[in-house]
C-alpha positions as CSV (number, residue, x, y, z in Angstrom):
1,M,-11.8,-17.2,1.9
2,D,-12.7,-20.7,1.7
3,S,-12.8,-22.4,5.0
4,T,-11.0,-25.5,3.8
5,A,-8.0,-23.3,2.8
6,I,-8.0,-21.9,6.7
7,A,-8.5,-25.6,7.9
8,T,-5.4,-26.8,5.9
9,M,-3.5,-23.9,7.3
10,V,-4.3,-24.9,10.6
11,K,-3.4,-28.5,10.1
12,M,-0.2,-27.1,8.7
13,M,0.7,-25.0,11.5
14,E,-0.2,-27.9,14.2
15,R,2.4,-30.0,13.2
16,L,5.0,-27.4,13.9
17,P,6.7,-27.0,17.2
18,A,5.2,-24.4,19.4
19,S,8.0,-21.7,18.9
20,T,7.8,-21.9,15.1
21,Q,3.7,-21.7,15.3
22,E,4.3,-18.3,17.2
23,Q,6.7,-17.2,14.5
24,V,4.4,-18.0,11.9
25,V,1.5,-16.2,13.5
26,E,3.6,-13.2,13.9
27,H,4.6,-13.1,10.4
28,M,1.1,-13.6,9.4
29,R,-0.2,-10.6,11.6
30,E,2.5,-8.4,10.1
31,Y,1.6,-9.7,6.6
32,L,-2.2,-9.2,7.1
33,A,-1.4,-5.3,8.5
34,D,0.6,-4.6,5.5
35,L,-2.5,-5.9,3.2
36,E,-4.8,-3.7,5.1
37,D,-2.7,-0.8,4.8
38,E,-2.3,-1.2,1.0
39,A,-5.9,-1.3,0.7
40,L,-6.2,1.6,2.5
41,W,-3.6,3.4,0.3
42,D,-5.2,2.1,-2.9
43,E,-8.9,3.4,-1.6
44,Q,-7.5,6.7,-0.6
45,F,-5.4,7.2,-3.9
46,A,-8.6,6.2,-5.9
47,A,-10.5,8.9,-3.9
48,T,-8.4,11.4,-4.8
49,Q,-7.6,10.7,-8.4
50,A,-9.7,13.3,-9.9
51,Q,-7.9,16.1,-7.8
52,L,-4.6,14.6,-8.8
53,V,-5.2,14.8,-12.4
54,A,-6.7,18.1,-12.1
55,A,-3.5,19.3,-10.4
56,A,-1.4,18.0,-13.0
57,Q,-3.3,19.5,-15.9
58,K,-3.1,23.0,-14.1
59,A,0.8,22.4,-13.5
60,R,0.9,21.8,-17.3
61,R,-1.1,24.8,-18.2
62,E,1.2,26.9,-16.1
63,A,4.4,25.5,-17.4
64,D,3.1,25.9,-21.2
65,A,2.0,29.7,-20.3
66,G,5.6,30.3,-19.0
67,E,4.1,30.9,-15.6
68,V,6.6,28.5,-13.5
69,E,9.9,29.1,-11.8
70,L,12.5,26.3,-12.6
71,M,13.8,24.7,-9.8
72,D,17.2,25.5,-8.6
73,F,18.6,22.3,-7.0
74,E,21.5,23.9,-5.7
75,R,19.5,25.8,-3.0
76,L,18.2,22.6,-1.7
């Protein structure tokens, strides 16, 4: 990220009361943690994409061959 963007954010926050600064920092911590979590999810999903496709193809073949049992939602 451009360091001028960070400097701009710091200047904007410095104008806020201390309690509001703390709220903004906590919000940013949560937001950054969410972004990291999303990036990890995307990475893990991409790493298993081939396996998911293979499982879906297998399920389709089994369904086409009549080798599946229909779900009885009343038993759930």
